[in-house]
N, C-alpha and C positions, 0 to 999 in steps of 0.2 A: 590530551590530544589523542584522538582515536587512531588506532592502527589501521592500515589499509585493509588487511585481511579480515578484521573484525567489523568494519563498516559501522553501521549505526549502533551495534552492540558494544562498541569500544567504550561507551560511557560507563559500562559496568566494571571495567578494569579486569582484575583477576577473580572477581567474585562470581558466585552462582554456578560455576562449572562450565565446561566447554560445550556440552550438548545443549544446555538450556540457552546459552548465548547463540548457538547456531540456529535453534528454533526461532529465536527472536529475529535474527537476521532474515530468515525465510519469510516470516509473517510480515515484517516491515517492508520487504522488497515488493511483495504483492500489494500491501496496503498503500504505499506512497507512489507506486508506479502509475503509468498511464494505462487506461483500459479502453476497450472497444465499445463505442456507443451502440446500443441496440436499435436506434432510430436511423442514424446517418452512416453507421458502420465505419467510422473513422476513429483513430486513436486520439481522443481528446477528453476523455472522462476522468475527472479527479473526484476524490472523496471529500465532501463538504463536512459531514459529521457522521455519526454512527448510523449507517444504513441509508444515507442521503448522498446521491451522486449527481454531478453537474457536468454537462458536456460543453466545452468551450466553443466547439465548432457550430453546433445547431442550437445552442442556448436552451437545451432541454434539461429539466431537473426531474429526477425520479427516485423512487425508493427501491432498494435492493438488499442484498446481504451486507453484513457489517464490514467484512474485510475484503471481499471480492464482489464485483458487480454482476457475476454470472447469475442470471435469473432462473 
């Protein structure tokens, strides 16, 4: 079971060191979070796969960066 302060990196337990787990937490927070759509300007964009983003609000699909959709 993941500890609250470790978040998604709790799956690593005590392995790999604290700084590496904190970097994983920072990347995954951006990766799995909601992003602003460049077309409709609303927070509804989710990552479909590596570099492919989909907006639930305006149904647009576009390519961008791998972890963050800032073009």
